C-alpha positions in Angstrom: -16.6 20.7 -2.1 -13.6 21.6 0.0 -10.6 23.3 -1.6 -7.0 23.2 -0.5 -4.0 25.0 -2.0 -0.7 23.2 -2.4 2.5 24.8 -3.5 1.7 24.2 -7.2 -1.9 23.1 -7.4 -5.4 23.6 -6.0 -6.8 20.4 -4.6 -10.6 20.2 -4.5 -12.2 17.4 -2.4 -15.7 16.6 -3.8 -18.7 15.7 -1.7 -20.1 12.2 -2.4 -23.6 10.9 -2.5 -24.6 8.2 -0.1 -24.6 5.8 -3.0 -21.0 6.5 -3.9 -19.9 6.2 -0.2 -21.6 2.8 0.0 -20.0 1.6 -3.3 -16.5 2.4 -2.0 -17.4 0.9 1.3 -18.6 -2.3 -0.4 -15.5 -2.4 -2.6 -13.4 -2.7 0.7 -15.7 -4.7 3.0 -17.1 -7.4 0.7 -13.7 -8.7 -0.5 -12.5 -8.9 3.2 -15.5 -11.0 4.1 -15.1 -13.2 1.1 -11.4 -13.7 1.8 -11.9 -14.5 5.4 -14.8 -17.0 5.2 -14.4 -18.5 1.7 -10.9 -18.1 0.3 -9.0 -18.6 3.6 -10.6 -22.0 4.4 -9.9 -23.1 0.9 -6.3 -21.9 1.0 -5.8 -23.6 4.4 -5.8 -27.0 2.6 -2.4 -26.0 1.2 -0.9 -25.9 4.7 -0.4 -28.6 7.3 -0.9 -28.7 11.0 -2.9 -26.7 13.5 -1.7 -23.4 12.1 -3.1 -24.0 8.6 -6.2 -21.8 8.9 -4.5 -18.9 10.8 -1.7 -18.8 8.2 -4.3 -18.7 5.4 -6.2 -16.0 7.2 -3.0 -13.8 7.5 -2.2 -14.2 3.8 -5.8 -13.6 2.5 -6.5 -10.6 4.8 -3.2 -9.0 3.9 -4.2 -9.3 0.3 -7.5 -7.6 1.0 -5.8 -4.7 2.9 -3.3 -4.2 0.1 -6.3 -4.0 -2.3 -7.7 -1.2 -0.1 -4.5 0.7 -0.5 -4.7 0.5 -4.3 -8.4 1.3 -4.2 -7.6 4.6 -2.5 -4.9 5.4 -5.1 -7.3 4.5 -8.0 -10.0 6.7 -6.6 -7.7 9.7 -5.9 -6.1 9.3 -9.4 -9.4 9.4 -11.1 -10.6 12.3 -8.9 -7.5 14.5 -9.0 -5.7 13.4 -12.1 -2.4 12.8 -10.3 -0.8 11.0 -7.4 1.8 13.6 -6.6 2.5 13.7 -2.9 1.2 17.3 -2.3 -2.1 16.3 -3.9 -2.3 13.0 -2.0 -1.5 14.8 1.2 -4.4 17.3 0.8 -6.9 14.9 -0.8 -6.5 12.3 2.0 -6.1 14.7 5.0 -2.6 13.5 5.6 -1.8 16.7 7.4 -1.3 17.9 11.0 -4.5 18.6 13.0 -6.0 22.1 12.5 -8.0 23.9 15.1 -11.6 24.4 13.9 -11.8 27.7 15.8 -8.4 29.4 15.5 -7.0 27.6 12.4 -3.8 26.8 14.3 -2.0 23.8 13.0 -0.1 21.1 14.9 1.8 21.9 18.0 -0.2 21.3 21.2 -3.1 20.0 19.1 -1.3 16.7 18.9 -2.2 16.2 22.6 -5.6 15.2 21.4 -4.0 11.8 20.8 -3.9 11.2 24.6 -7.7 11.0 25.2 -8.1 9.2 21.9 -5.6 6.5 22.9 -7.4 6.2 26.3 -10.7 5.6 24.6 -9.2 3.3 22.1 -7.5 1.2 24.8 -10.7 1.2 27.0 -12.3 -1.3 24.7 -10.0 -4.0 26.0 -11.8 -3.9 29.3 -15.3 -4.2 27.8 -17.1 -7.5 27.4 -16.5 -8.9 24.0 -17.8 -11.7 21.8 -15.6 -14.8 21.4 -13.7 -14.7 18.1 -13.9 -17.6 15.6 -11.2 -20.1 16.0 -8.2 -19.3 13.8 -9.5 -16.0 12.7 -8.2 -13.6 15.4 -4.5 -12.7 15.2 -3.9 -11.6 18.8 -5.6 -14.8 20.1 -3.6 -16.9 17.7 -0.3 -15.3 18.7 -1.1 -16.0 22.4 -1.9 -19.6 21.8 0.6 -22.5 21.9 0.2 -23.0 18.1 1.0 -19.4 17.5 4.0 -19.4 19.8 5.4 -22.5 18.0 4.9 -21.0 14.5 6.5 -17.6 15.3 9.4 -18.9 17.4 12.5 -18.0 15.4 10.3 -17.7 12.2 11.2 -14.4 10.6 9.3 -15.2 7.4 6.0 -15.2 9.2 7.0 -12.2 11.4 7.5 -10.3 8.1 4.1 -11.5 6.9 2.5 -10.2 10.1 4.4 -6.9 9.8 3.0 -6.3 6.3 -0.5 -7.2 7.6 -0.5 -4.6 10.4 1.2 -2.0 8.2 -1.6 -2.2 5.7 -4.2 -2.6 8.4 -3.6 0.7 10.2 -1.5 2.9 8.0 -1.9 2.1 4.3 -5.3 0.3 4.4 -8.2 0.7 6.7 -7.3 4.2 8.1 -6.3 5.6 4.7 -9.6 4.4 3.3 -12.0 5.4 6.0 -10.4 8.5 7.5 -8.4 9.6 4.5 -10.7 8.9 1.6 -14.3 8.4 2.8 -14.5 10.8 5.8 -13.5 14.1 3.9 -16.1 13.3 1.2 -19.1 12.3 3.5 -20.3 15.8 4.7 -22.6 16.3 1.8 -24.4 13.0 2.2 -24.5 12.8 6.0 -24.2 16.4 7.2 -22.7 17.1 10.6 -23.2 13.4 11.5 -20.6 12.4 8.8 -18.1 11.2 11.5 -20.8 9.1 13.2 -21.8 7.5 9.8 -18.1 6.9 9.1 -17.7 5.1 12.4 -20.8 2.9 11.8 -19.5 2.0 8.3 -16.1 1.2 9.8 -17.7 -1.1 12.4 -19.9 -2.9 9.9 -17.0 -3.2 7.5 -15.6 -5.8 9.8 -17.4 -8.7 8.1 -14.2 -10.6 8.3 -14.3 -10.5 12.1 -17.9 -9.7 13.1 -17.3 -10.4 16.8 -15.4 -7.1 16.9 -18.2 -4.9 15.5 -19.7 -3.9 18.8 -16.4 -2.7 20.3 -15.3 -1.1 17.0 -18.3 1.2 17.3 -16.8 2.7 20.4 -13.7 3.5 18.3 -15.8 6.1 16.4 -15.0 8.6 19.2 -11.3 7.8 19.1 -10.8 7.6 15.3 -13.6 9.2 13.3 -14.6 12.1 15.5 -11.2 13.6 16.1 -10.1 13.0 12.5 -13.1 15.0 11.3 -12.9 17.7 13.9 -9.3 18.5 13.2 -9.4 17.4 9.5 -6.5 15.1 10.0 -6.4 11.4 9.0 -3.1 11.2 10.8 -4.9 11.2 14.1 -6.8 8.0 13.2 -3.7 6.5 11.8 -1.7 7.2 15.0 -4.4 6.0 17.4 -5.2 2.8 15.4 -1.5 2.1 15.0 -1.2 1.6 18.8 -2.9 -1.7 18.2 -0.3 -2.6 15.6 2.6 -1.8 18.0 1.2 -4.2 20.5 0.7 -7.0 18.0 4.1 -6.5 16.5 5.7 -6.4 19.9 4.1 -9.8 20.7 5.1 -11.2 17.4 8.7 -9.9 17.7 9.0 -11.4 21.2 8.1 -14.8 19.7 10.3 -14.5 16.7 13.3 -13.7 18.9 12.9 -17.0 20.8 
């Protein structure tokens, strides 16, 4: 158990068993798979045209990511008895990076983002499996159908904005690097960051073609977050992807 002192309260982060880790993982991963491959195709019947499935996927996966945000809050509330910001900040490692050797906080330590972003971006140059039609957002936005849907369409731009916000800030990263990673040392020892990366890769049941490349992200997201005890590193690095997606969506909406 790790203990942190806030201004008014001591925050204790418990160590979880492998069973507890897997239960929380399943509570996030299984709904995403179900939403992508069962619910989205059913919902697509409510839309018309070639963008029916992509629109359904956007809505259903956004729902799954919002659920992850509330899952984190539910677990922390049961664990800490409160959702006050100082407690949330400590319980979810929402803090500046701390040097494991000197204890120094922030400052030049933020430069760790540079190599992490380079590793994260390198996956774009690696061979990748082909995504399933209608299930990959960047591919959809670059298609003629995606361009037509987003052109001047601020409603769907807003929907995509909510999707990426919960994807990299309030959903996946908050769950994997904020909630799971600080509690995995007892079950996985010094390999907790590696186990976290594997769980994050396999979590992508909703887009299995991405699993091999997401494994590489372990070194850009899980390892530095663990070494410097800061989920903000993972959030910042992963959000680089969101910036690119939103930039593309914005350029289409402005047409």
